TIMI-2910 file (N, C-alpha, C, CB; in pm, 1 decimal, decimal comma, always signed):
<rs>
+----------+----------+----------+----------+----------+----------+----------+----------+----------+----------+----------+----------+------+
!      n_x !      n_y !      n_z !     ca_x !     ca_y !     ca_z !      c_x !      c_y !      c_z !     cb_x !     cb_y !     cb_z ! resn !
+----------+----------+----------+----------+----------+----------+----------+----------+----------+----------+----------+----------+------+
!  +5960,4 ! +13833,6 ! +11668,0 !  +5872,9 ! +13707,0 ! +11675,0 !  +5953,3 ! +13601,6 ! +11579,2 !  +5704,6 ! +13737,8 ! +11617,7 !  Met !
!  +5935,5 ! +13696,8 ! +11440,5 !  +6000,1 ! +13630,0 ! +11314,0 !  +6166,8 ! +13591,3 ! +11343,3 !  +5986,6 ! +13746,8 ! +11176,0 !  Gln !
!  +6222,8 ! +13666,9 ! +11407,5 !  +6374,9 ! +13638,5 ! +11384,6 !  +6413,1 ! +13562,6 ! +11493,0 !  +6468,6 ! +13764,5 ! +11374,0 !  Lys !
!  +6341,6 ! +13522,7 ! +11553,5 !  +6343,1 ! +13399,0 ! +11673,6 !  +6279,2 ! +13339,4 ! +11566,9 !  +6259,9 ! +13404,8 ! +11846,1 !  Ile !
!  +6181,1 ! +13285,2 ! +11545,0 !  +6113,8 ! +13187,3 ! +11455,5 !  +6287,1 ! +13128,8 ! +11371,2 !  +5964,3 ! +13286,9 ! +11328,4 !  Leu !
!  +6323,1 ! +13245,2 ! +11255,6 !  +6402,4 ! +13204,1 ! +11156,0 !  +6535,8 ! +13116,0 ! +11225,4 !  +6443,1 ! +13338,0 ! +11070,7 !  Ser !
!  +6564,6 ! +13216,6 ! +11372,6 !  +6697,6 ! +13148,1 ! +11423,5 !  +6677,2 ! +12969,3 ! +11457,1 !  +6744,7 ! +13238,0 ! +11581,1 !  Thr !
!  +6559,4 ! +12954,4 ! +11537,8 !  +6503,4 ! +12845,9 ! +11575,1 !  +6503,6 ! +12738,9 ! +11440,3 !  +6363,0 ! +12886,1 ! +11634,1 !  Phe !
!  +6471,6 ! +12776,8 ! +11316,2 !  +6429,6 ! +12687,4 ! +11183,1 !  +6599,5 ! +12665,4 ! +11143,3 !  +6310,2 ! +12789,9 ! +11035,1 !  Ile !
!  +6697,5 ! +12774,6 ! +11125,5 !  +6872,1 ! +12769,9 ! +11103,0 !  +6884,3 ! +12668,3 ! +11197,2 !  +6980,6 ! +12919,6 ! +11142,4 !  Ile !
!  +6883,1 ! +12679,2 ! +11330,4 !  +6965,7 ! +12592,3 ! +11420,8 !  +6890,8 ! +12455,0 ! +11416,2 !  +6978,4 ! +12654,4 ! +11578,6 !  Thr !
!  +6762,8 ! +12412,3 ! +11391,6 !  +6692,1 ! +12303,0 ! +11400,4 !  +6761,6 ! +12198,6 ! +11240,7 !  +6507,3 ! +12359,6 ! +11404,4 !  Leu !
!  +6800,5 ! +12277,5 ! +11160,4 !  +6844,8 ! +12268,0 ! +11048,3 !  +7011,2 ! +12223,5 ! +11039,6 !  +6808,5 ! +12393,2 ! +10991,4 !  Ala !
!  +7061,2 ! +12267,1 ! +11124,6 !  +7232,5 ! +12256,2 ! +11171,0 !  +7224,7 ! +12138,2 ! +11240,7 !  +7306,5 ! +12385,6 ! +11277,9 !  Phe !
!  +7070,0 ! +12114,6 ! +11321,0 !  +7099,8 ! +11991,3 ! +11433,5 !  +7107,9 ! +11888,8 ! +11376,0 !  +7003,9 ! +11961,4 ! +11540,5 !  Ile !
!  +7002,6 ! +11892,7 ! +11250,9 !  +6989,4 ! +11764,7 ! +11188,6 !  +7074,4 ! +11740,2 ! +11122,2 !  +6895,2 ! +11741,1 ! +11123,8 !  Ser !
!  +7119,0 ! +11831,9 ! +11042,1 !  +7273,0 ! +11787,5 ! +10924,1 !  +7406,3 ! +11698,7 ! +11041,8 !  +7379,9 ! +12007,6 ! +10838,7 !  Thr !
!  +7399,7 ! +11768,0 ! +11151,1 !  +7521,5 ! +11775,9 ! +11185,4 !  +7508,9 ! +11605,0 ! +11246,9 !  +7560,4 ! +11919,0 ! +11292,4 !  Ser !
!  +7391,3 ! +11603,1 ! +11260,5 !  +7356,8 ! +11446,5 ! +11356,2 !  +7335,5 ! +11275,9 ! +11231,0 !  +7139,2 ! +11486,9 ! +11463,6 !  Cys !
!  +7374,3 ! +11398,2 ! +11074,8 !  +7373,0 ! +11263,4 ! +10982,0 !  +7483,7 ! +11251,5 ! +10891,7 !  +7248,0 ! +11253,9 ! +10891,1 !  Arg !
!  +7612,2 ! +11324,6 ! +11018,3 !  +7772,9 ! +11308,1 ! +10917,9 !  +7821,9 ! +11236,9 ! +11030,2 !  +7890,2 ! +11471,1 ! +10862,2 !  Thr !
!  +7910,7 ! +11211,4 ! +11034,5 !  +8009,8 ! +11126,2 ! +11143,4 !  +8137,2 ! +11106,0 ! +11093,3 !  +7959,6 ! +10979,0 ! +11180,6 !  Leu !
!  +8296,2 ! +11194,4 ! +11164,7 !  +8402,3 ! +11195,6 ! +11120,3 !  +8469,2 ! +11069,9 ! +11259,6 !  +8457,8 ! +11367,6 ! +11098,0 !  Ser !
!  +8620,4 ! +11073,5 ! +11154,9 !  +8699,4 ! +10977,6 ! +11250,4 !  +8769,5 ! +10908,5 ! +11197,7 !  +8638,5 ! +10897,1 ! +11325,8 !  Ser !
!  +8921,3 ! +10910,1 ! +11296,7 !  +9055,1 ! +10843,0 ! +11224,8 !  +9076,3 ! +10719,7 ! +11303,2 !  +9201,9 ! +10941,6 ! +11229,4 !  Thr !
!  +9016,8 ! +10639,3 ! +11245,5 !  +9023,2 ! +10485,8 ! +11253,4 !  +9134,3 ! +10368,1 ! +11220,6 !  +8932,0 ! +10456,0 ! +11180,6 !  Thr !
!  +9206,5 ! +10341,8 ! +11322,1 !  +9365,8 ! +10216,7 ! +11352,6 !  +9279,9 ! +10112,8 ! +11284,4 !  +9434,5 ! +10153,8 ! +11565,9 !  Tyr !
!  +9348,1 ! +10052,0 ! +11208,4 !  +9354,6 !  +9871,5 ! +11184,6 !  +9472,2 !  +9822,6 ! +11173,6 !  +9289,9 !  +9811,4 ! +11055,2 !  Ile !
!  +9516,7 !  +9708,2 ! +11264,6 !  +9573,9 !  +9613,6 ! +11369,2 !  +9636,2 !  +9601,0 ! +11180,4 !  +9461,0 !  +9465,7 ! +11500,4 !  Lys !
!  +9713,3 !  +9495,9 ! +11201,4 !  +9795,5 !  +9413,1 ! +11079,1 !  +9728,2 !  +9305,3 ! +11111,6 !  +9971,0 !  +9391,9 ! +11076,1 !  Ala !
!  +9650,7 !  +9234,7 ! +11022,6 !  +9577,1 !  +9132,9 ! +10996,8 !  +9466,3 !  +9167,0 ! +11051,9 !  +9622,9 !  +9016,3 ! +11032,8 !  Gln !
!  +9418,4 !  +9275,6 ! +11017,7 !  +9283,6 !  +9252,3 ! +11094,1 !  +9156,5 !  +9386,1 ! +11058,6 !  +9330,6 !  +9251,2 ! +11279,2 !  Asp !
!  +9034,5 !  +9407,4 ! +11057,9 !  +8936,8 !  +9399,0 ! +10973,7 !  +8885,9 !  +9503,1 ! +11094,3 !  +8863,7 !  +9244,3 ! +10922,5 !  Ser !
!  +8803,2 !  +9617,6 ! +11009,5 !  +8710,3 !  +9769,1 ! +11049,3 !  +8610,2 !  +9645,4 ! +11041,5 !  +8689,8 !  +9949,5 ! +10920,7 !  Phe !
!  +8487,7 !  +9686,0 ! +11031,1 !  +8327,4 !  +9676,8 ! +10993,3 !  +8272,5 !  +9821,9 ! +11000,2 !  +8234,5 !  +9574,7 ! +11106,7 !  Ile !
!  +8171,9 !  +9843,2 ! +10935,5 !  +8077,0 !  +9989,6 ! +10956,6 !  +7999,7 !  +9969,6 ! +10901,6 !  +8109,2 ! +10123,5 ! +10921,3 !  Leu !
!  +7876,5 !  +9941,6 ! +10990,8 !  +7758,3 !  +9931,0 ! +10943,4 !  +7649,2 !  +9740,1 ! +10977,2 !  +7804,9 !  +9974,7 ! +10773,5 !  Gly !
!  +7731,0 !  +9688,1 ! +11028,0 !  +7706,6 !  +9507,7 ! +10975,5 !  +7567,4 !  +9546,7 ! +11116,1 !  +7903,6 !  +9321,6 ! +11021,5 !  Asn !
!  +7484,6 !  +9590,1 ! +11024,0 !  +7387,6 !  +9654,2 ! +11153,7 !  +7247,4 !  +9647,3 ! +11082,0 !  +7429,8 !  +9840,9 ! +11209,8 !  Asn !
!  +7103,9 !  +9648,9 ! +11135,7 !  +6965,4 !  +9712,6 ! +11026,1 !  +7029,7 !  +9838,3 ! +11002,8 !  +6780,2 !  +9740,7 ! +11101,7 !  Glu !
!  +7017,6 !  +9917,3 ! +10932,0 !  +7015,1 ! +10080,8 ! +10843,6 !  +6968,7 ! +10113,1 ! +10711,7 !  +7147,8 ! +10134,4 ! +10821,1 !  His !
!  +6983,0 ! +10196,1 ! +10714,7 !  +6963,4 ! +10278,3 ! +10554,5 !  +7098,7 ! +10303,5 ! +10511,3 !  +6876,4 ! +10442,6 ! +10554,5 !  Gly !
!  +7084,4 ! +10360,2 ! +10354,3 !  +7187,5 ! +10409,4 ! +10254,7 !  +7278,1 ! +10537,6 ! +10391,9 !  +7083,4 ! +10503,0 ! +10072,9 !  Arg !
!  +7392,2 ! +10488,7 ! +10327,1 !  +7475,5 ! +10652,7 ! +10354,9 !  +7630,9 ! +10622,0 ! +10251,1 !  +7532,9 ! +10686,9 ! +10590,2 !  Phe !
!  +7688,9 ! +10709,9 ! +10269,2 !  +7787,6 ! +10739,5 ! +10158,6 !  +7942,5 ! +10721,7 ! +10266,9 !  +7752,7 ! +10928,1 ! +10074,2 !  Ala !
!  +8048,1 ! +10714,4 ! +10263,8 !  +8167,5 ! +10721,9 ! +10346,0 !  +8304,7 ! +10798,3 ! +10165,8 !  +8205,7 ! +10493,8 ! +10443,0 !  Val !
!  +8306,7 ! +10874,3 ! +10276,2 !  +8456,4 ! +10971,3 ! +10184,5 !  +8568,0 ! +10880,0 ! +10267,3 !  +8483,1 ! +11207,6 ! +10230,3 !  Lys !
!  +8679,1 ! +10832,3 ! +10227,0 !  +8802,9 ! +10736,2 ! +10342,6 !  +8903,1 ! +10792,1 ! +10217,0 !  +8786,3 ! +10493,3 ! +10379,7 !  Leu !
!  +9032,5 ! +10849,4 ! +10380,7 !  +9148,4 ! +10856,7 ! +10325,1 !  +9192,8 ! +10769,4 ! +10317,0 !  +9218,9 ! +10917,0 ! +10358,8 !  Lys !
!  +9322,4 ! +10719,1 ! +10282,5 !  +9429,9 ! +10617,6 ! +10351,9 !  +9514,1 ! +10666,5 ! +10462,6 !  +9530,7 ! +10568,8 ! +10251,1 !  Asn !
!  +9599,3 ! +10754,9 ! +10557,0 !  +9662,9 ! +10785,2 ! +10572,3 !  +9773,4 ! +10710,2 ! +10627,0 !  +9622,9 ! +10853,3 ! +10598,7 !  Val !
!  +9791,4 ! +10569,3 ! +10603,7 !  +9862,3 ! +10496,7 ! +10678,7 !  +9959,4 ! +10503,7 ! +10554,0 !  +9800,3 ! +10357,7 ! +10744,7 !  Ser !
! +10088,5 ! +10389,6 ! +10540,0 ! +10174,0 ! +10381,7 ! +10466,1 ! +10186,7 ! +10210,9 ! +10367,0 ! +10284,8 ! +10425,7 ! +10562,1 !  Ala !
! +10051,6 ! +10188,5 ! +10421,0 ! +10025,0 ! +10006,0 ! +10369,9 !  +9864,0 ! +10045,9 ! +10304,6 ! +10015,6 !  +9843,0 ! +10553,5 !  Thr !
!  +9819,9 !  +9945,9 ! +10198,1 !  +9752,2 !  +9991,9 ! +10117,8 !  +9610,3 !  +9907,5 ! +10249,6 !  +9794,6 !  +9945,3 !  +9929,6 !  Glu !
!  +9489,3 !  +9954,3 ! +10229,0 !  +9396,8 !  +9844,6 ! +10213,4 !  +9283,3 !  +9829,0 ! +10126,3 !  +9351,3 !  +9827,4 ! +10315,7 !  Val !
!  +9145,5 !  +9725,6 ! +10198,2 !  +9090,1 !  +9665,9 ! +10104,0 !  +8947,5 !  +9688,1 ! +10154,0 !  +9140,9 !  +9525,6 ! +10080,2 !  Glu !
!  +8882,9 !  +9730,6 ! +10032,2 !  +8740,9 !  +9719,0 ! +10110,1 !  +8636,1 !  +9641,8 !  +9982,7 !  +8673,1 !  +9907,3 ! +10166,5 !  Leu !
!  +8564,4 !  +9603,3 ! +10110,0 !  +8450,2 !  +9510,7 ! +10081,0 !  +8330,5 !  +9590,0 ! +10104,0 !  +8449,1 !  +9379,7 ! +10169,5 !  Trp !
!  +8250,8 !  +9529,0 ! +10005,0 !  +8066,1 !  +9559,6 ! +10138,4 !  +7979,5 !  +9458,4 ! +10121,6 !  +7932,4 !  +9717,1 ! +10099,0 !  Lys !
!  +7947,3 !  +9424,4 ! +10253,1 !  +7906,4 !  +9273,2 ! +10281,0 !  +7800,6 !  +9279,4 ! +10359,9 !  +8010,9 !  +9182,3 ! +10348,8 !  Thr !
!  +7627,9 !  +9219,5 ! +10275,7 !  +7544,8 !  +9267,2 ! +10326,0 !  +7537,9 !  +9202,0 ! +10417,7 !  +7456,8 !  +9287,2 ! +10271,5 !  Pro !
!  +7435,4 !  +9209,2 ! +10515,5 !  +7421,5 !  +9136,3 ! +10685,8 !  +7322,7 !  +9037,1 ! +10665,7 !  +7360,1 !  +9248,2 ! +10827,3 !  Ile !
!  +7287,3 !  +8950,1 ! +10512,0 !  +7215,8 !  +8835,3 ! +10499,7 !  +7358,7 !  +8750,4 ! +10463,3 !  +7079,7 !  +8841,5 ! +10381,5 !  Gly !
!  +7414,1 !  +8801,4 ! +10435,7 !  +7572,8 !  +8704,7 ! +10400,3 !  +7635,9 !  +8798,2 ! +10283,8 !  +7543,8 !  +8504,5 ! +10321,1 !  Gly !
!  +7752,6 !  +8717,1 ! +10251,9 !  +7828,4 !  +8707,8 ! +10094,3 !  +7926,7 !  +8872,8 ! +10135,4 !  +7668,9 !  +8721,7 !  +9904,3 !  Gly !
!  +8015,2 !  +8909,2 ! +10018,2 !  +8069,4 !  +9027,6 !  +9978,6 !  +8052,9 !  +9041,3 !  +9838,3 !  +8202,8 !  +9039,4 ! +10016,3 !  Arg !
!  +8098,7 !  +9175,6 !  +9826,1 !  +8088,3 !  +9227,2 !  +9636,3 !  +8220,8 !  +9338,4 !  +9641,4 !  +7886,3 !  +9342,7 !  +9572,5 !  His !
!  +8213,4 !  +9357,9 !  +9558,5 !  +8269,7 !  +9539,4 !  +9496,7 !  +8422,0 !  +9574,1 !  +9627,0 !  +8068,8 !  +9721,5 !  +9540,8 !  Ser !
!  +8545,7 !  +9485,3 !  +9572,0 !  +8650,0 !  +9504,9 !  +9624,7 !  +8737,3 !  +9604,9 !  +9592,2 !  +8696,5 !  +9415,4 !  +9621,5 !  Pro !
!  +8758,0 !  +9686,9 !  +9672,9 !  +8800,1 !  +9856,6 !  +9609,1 !  +8993,1 !  +9873,0 !  +9681,2 !  +8642,3 ! +10033,5 !  +9720,6 !  Ile !
!  +9087,4 !  +9811,6 !  +9638,4 !  +9194,9 !  +9873,4 !  +9651,8 !  +9224,8 !  +9976,7 !  +9736,5 !  +9217,5 !  +9903,5 !  +9559,7 !  Thr !
!  +9218,5 !  +9971,7 !  +9828,6 !  +9257,6 ! +10184,7 !  +9836,0 !  +9460,1 ! +10191,2 !  +9906,9 !  +9082,5 ! +10309,7 ! +10051,9 !  Val !
!  +9549,3 ! +10287,7 !  +9793,4 !  +9689,6 ! +10230,9 !  +9840,7 !  +9714,1 ! +10403,8 !  +9911,8 !  +9827,4 ! +10156,5 !  +9679,6 !  Lys !
!  +9795,4 ! +10394,1 !  +9942,2 !  +9886,8 ! +10507,5 ! +10097,8 !  +9798,9 ! +10644,4 !  +9947,6 ! +10209,7 ! +10497,7 ! +10136,3 !  Pro !
!  +9796,7 ! +10708,0 ! +10069,1 !  +9732,0 ! +10831,9 ! +10090,8 !  +9614,3 ! +10839,7 !  +9945,1 !  +9865,2 ! +10967,9 ! +10099,8 !  Asn !
!  +9529,6 ! +10818,8 !  +9935,4 !  +9470,3 ! +10774,0 !  +9784,1 !  +9330,7 ! +10805,3 !  +9888,9 !  +9512,0 ! +10572,3 !  +9688,6 !  Glu !
!  +9208,7 ! +10931,4 !  +9831,1 !  +9128,8 ! +10880,0 !  +9913,4 !  +9014,3 ! +10872,9 !  +9748,4 !  +9092,6 ! +10986,4 ! +10080,3 !  Thr !
!  +8900,5 ! +10818,1 !  +9857,3 !  +8816,5 ! +10758,6 !  +9758,9 !  +8636,9 ! +10782,7 !  +9804,0 !  +8867,6 ! +10586,7 !  +9752,5 !  Leu !
!  +8507,0 ! +10795,1 !  +9751,5 !  +8429,8 ! +10811,2 !  +9778,6 !  +8329,9 ! +10688,3 !  +9754,4 !  +8422,8 ! +10913,5 !  +9742,5 !  Lys !
!  +8273,4 ! +10637,6 !  +9811,8 !  +8173,0 ! +10492,0 !  +9752,2 !  +8043,5 ! +10484,3 !  +9872,3 !  +8290,5 ! +10298,1 !  +9758,7 !  Thr !
!  +7927,1 ! +10457,8 !  +9783,8 !  +7807,0 ! +10439,0 !  +9878,5 !  +7784,5 ! +10390,5 !  +9906,7 !  +7727,3 ! +10447,2 !  +9885,6 !  Arg !
!  +7738,2 ! +10325,9 ! +10004,2 !  +7638,6 ! +10197,7 ! +10126,2 !  +7512,3 ! +10135,9 ! +10066,8 !  +7561,9 ! +10282,6 ! +10286,2 !  Val !
!  +7439,2 ! +10032,7 ! +10070,8 !  +7326,8 ! +10023,5 ! +10031,3 !  +7266,9 !  +9993,5 ! +10224,9 !  +7312,8 !  +9893,9 !  +9887,7 !  Asp !
!  +7183,8 ! +10016,8 ! +10191,3 !  +7023,4 !  +9980,9 ! +10280,5 !  +7094,8 !  +9845,9 ! +10360,6 !  +6840,4 !  +9921,4 ! +10146,7 !  Lys !
!  +7111,9 !  +9809,7 ! +10446,5 !  +7147,9 !  +9703,3 ! +10517,2 !  +7303,8 !  +9621,4 ! +10441,5 !  +7003,5 !  +9607,1 ! +10518,8 !  Asn !
!  +7382,9 !  +9737,2 ! +10415,4 !  +7509,3 !  +9639,0 ! +10400,5 !  +7613,2 !  +9757,6 ! +10470,8 !  +7554,9 !  +9579,9 ! +10207,2 !  Thr !
!  +7737,9 !  +9648,0 ! +10498,0 !  +7846,4 !  +9698,9 ! +10612,0 !  +7939,0 !  +9699,9 ! +10531,8 !  +7882,3 !  +9615,2 ! +10747,0 !  Ala !
!  +7997,5 !  +9787,6 ! +10541,2 !  +8165,5 !  +9886,1 ! +10510,6 !  +8301,8 !  +9739,6 ! +10533,9 !  +8200,0 ! +10068,4 ! +10702,4 !  Leu !
!  +8365,0 !  +9667,6 ! +10498,7 !  +8454,7 !  +9599,5 ! +10586,9 !  +8602,5 !  +9654,9 ! +10518,9 !  +8427,2 !  +9419,2 ! +10586,0 !  Arg !
!  +8683,5 !  +9730,0 ! +10579,8 !  +8875,1 !  +9785,9 ! +10532,5 !  +8898,3 !  +9715,9 ! +10636,2 !  +8957,0 !  +9977,5 ! +10535,3 !  Ile !
!  +8925,8 !  +9621,8 ! +10534,3 !  +9058,2 !  +9495,5 ! +10566,6 !  +9238,3 !  +9594,3 ! +10588,3 !  +9070,6 !  +9353,0 ! +10364,4 !  Glu !
!  +9306,9 !  +9573,4 ! +10650,5 !  +9443,8 !  +9576,7 ! +10645,5 !  +9487,0 !  +9399,7 ! +10616,0 !  +9503,9 !  +9652,1 ! +10800,7 !  Asn !
!  +9521,7 !  +9399,4 ! +10514,6 !  +9586,8 !  +9337,3 ! +10499,5 !  +9761,2 !  +9295,9 ! +10519,6 !  +9540,4 !  +9347,3 ! +10432,7 !  Lys !
!  +9845,8 !  +9378,0 ! +10534,8 !  +9961,8 !  +9397,5 ! +10617,1 !  +9993,4 !  +9290,6 ! +10690,2 !  +9951,0 !  +9500,6 ! +10700,1 !  Ser !
! +10084,1 !  +9213,1 ! +10736,3 ! +10161,8 !  +9141,9 ! +10846,6 ! +10207,3 !  +9167,5 ! +10924,8 ! +10230,1 !  +9093,9 ! +10836,5 !  Asn !
! +10275,5 !  +9336,3 ! +10948,2 ! +10352,2 !  +9362,7 ! +11046,2 ! +10290,1 !  +9542,9 ! +11084,8 ! +10526,4 !  +9333,0 ! +10990,9 !  Ser !
! +10208,5 !  +9576,8 ! +10988,5 ! +10209,1 !  +9776,0 ! +10956,0 ! +10050,5 !  +9761,0 ! +11012,6 ! +10232,5 !  +9867,4 ! +10722,8 !  Glu !
! +10059,2 !  +9899,3 ! +11143,3 !  +9904,9 !  +9949,1 ! +11150,1 !  +9821,1 !  +9977,0 ! +11025,4 !  +9899,8 ! +10077,6 ! +11222,1 !  Gln !
!  +9701,2 ! +10007,6 ! +10948,5 !  +9667,9 ! +10104,0 ! +10890,3 !  +9572,7 ! +10220,2 ! +10952,6 !  +9625,9 ! +10051,5 ! +10792,6 !  Ala !
!  +9576,1 ! +10295,9 ! +10906,3 !  +9480,8 ! +10437,1 ! +10958,1 !  +9437,8 ! +10501,2 ! +10814,3 !  +9587,5 ! +10575,4 ! +11065,4 !  Ala !
!  +9260,8 ! +10505,1 ! +10855,4 !  +9200,0 ! +10552,8 ! +10745,1 !  +9113,1 ! +10701,8 ! +10809,4 !  +9098,9 ! +10420,7 ! +10676,2 !  Val !
!  +9075,0 ! +10807,0 ! +10722,8 !  +8983,0 ! +10865,7 ! +10791,4 !  +8862,3 ! +10926,7 ! +10674,0 !  +9060,5 ! +10977,2 ! +10885,3 !  Lys !
!  +8743,4 ! +10858,1 ! +10762,8 !  +8606,4 ! +10879,0 ! +10724,0 !  +8502,6 ! +10982,9 ! +10773,0 !  +8555,4 ! +10772,1 ! +10745,8 !  Leu !
!  +8445,0 ! +10959,9 ! +10666,8 !  +8362,9 ! +11080,7 ! +10683,9 !  +8216,2 ! +11040,4 ! +10665,0 !  +8404,8 ! +11194,7 ! +10581,4 !  Gln !
!  +8171,4 ! +11005,1 ! +10711,7 !  +8034,1 ! +10937,5 ! +10662,3 !  +7924,1 ! +11073,3 ! +10674,7 !  +7981,2 ! +10784,0 ! +10779,5 !  Val !
!  +7835,1 ! +11024,7 ! +10527,9 !  +7702,7 ! +11088,4 ! +10561,5 !  +7530,4 ! +11015,0 ! +10518,9 !  +7722,0 ! +11231,1 ! +10483,0 !  Ile !
!  +7487,0 ! +11068,6 ! +10588,7 !  +7355,0 ! +11014,5 ! +10543,3 !  +7291,8 ! +10871,7 ! +10678,8 !  +7394,8 ! +10940,1 ! +10354,5 !  Gly !
!  +7249,9 ! +10695,2 ! +10663,7 !  +7212,9 ! +10671,5 ! +10778,2 !  +7361,9 ! +10693,2 ! +10870,1 !  +7138,4 ! +10527,1 ! +10777,7 !  Asp !
!  +7363,1 ! +10709,4 ! +11026,3 !  +7438,3 ! +10715,4 ! +11084,4 !  +7440,5 ! +10669,5 ! +11192,8 !  +7460,5 ! +10790,4 ! +11079,1 !  Thr !
!  +7351,1 ! +10629,2 ! +11234,9 !  +7375,1 ! +10493,0 ! +11287,8 !  +7344,2 ! +10338,0 ! +11285,0 !  +7355,4 ! +10508,5 ! +11365,5 !  Gly !
!  +7466,6 ! +10305,3 ! +11288,9 !  +7566,3 ! +10229,2 ! +11214,2 !  +7697,3 ! +10163,9 ! +11279,0 !  +7609,2 ! +10316,0 ! +11116,5 !  Leu !
!  +7676,4 ! +10046,8 ! +11399,9 !  +7793,8 !  +9969,4 ! +11431,0 !  +7955,7 !  +9950,2 ! +11390,3 !  +7751,0 !  +9878,6 ! +11410,6 !  Ser !
!  +7970,4 ! +10017,6 ! +11492,0 !  +8166,6 !  +9974,4 ! +11441,5 !  +8186,5 !  +9888,6 ! +11534,1 !  +8315,8 ! +10108,1 ! +11455,8 !  Met !
!  +8272,7 !  +9785,6 ! +11442,9 !  +8402,2 !  +9716,5 ! +11540,1 !  +8515,9 !  +9673,3 ! +11441,5 !  +8350,1 !  +9561,8 ! +11635,4 !  Gly !
!  +8572,6 !  +9590,4 ! +11514,9 !  +8704,2 !  +9460,7 ! +11462,1 !  +8690,9 !  +9350,7 ! +11417,7 !  +8786,6 !  +9408,3 ! +11550,6 !  Tyr !
!  +8678,3 !  +9276,3 ! +11379,6 !  +8746,3 !  +9139,6 ! +11289,7 !  +8852,6 !  +9112,0 ! +11288,4 !  +8740,9 !  +9132,2 ! +11165,5 !  Leu !
!  +8944,3 !  +9009,0 ! +11332,7 !  +9018,8 !  +8926,8 ! +11291,5 !  +8998,7 !  +8823,0 ! +11230,0 !  +9067,4 !  +8904,7 ! +11356,0 !  Gln !
+----------+----------+----------+----------+----------+----------+----------+----------+----------+----------+----------+----------+------+
</rs>
């Protein structure tokens, strides 16, 4: 009985941990932006790797308006950032002709809206 209970607890811990992690490779057209978390949500953290040949720019954008904390991510650069409750992370591709690609690993509240904005 104790072995079954231990297995159940380990499985439950794995499920709860895996539900709070999101991994994705996201492609962003030239002169376009990807918005992560433009809805009500808790805090989350992002590990982002720019796997494209063009720079991307990150902004934190509270869902009530405004933007702050710009970060430029060069090709092949990786960074980690924390995002506050009810704040989106905007990833901008300012290139005029090249598509950008970023690998994202999100930890924390993963009930986040995702979409593109030109």
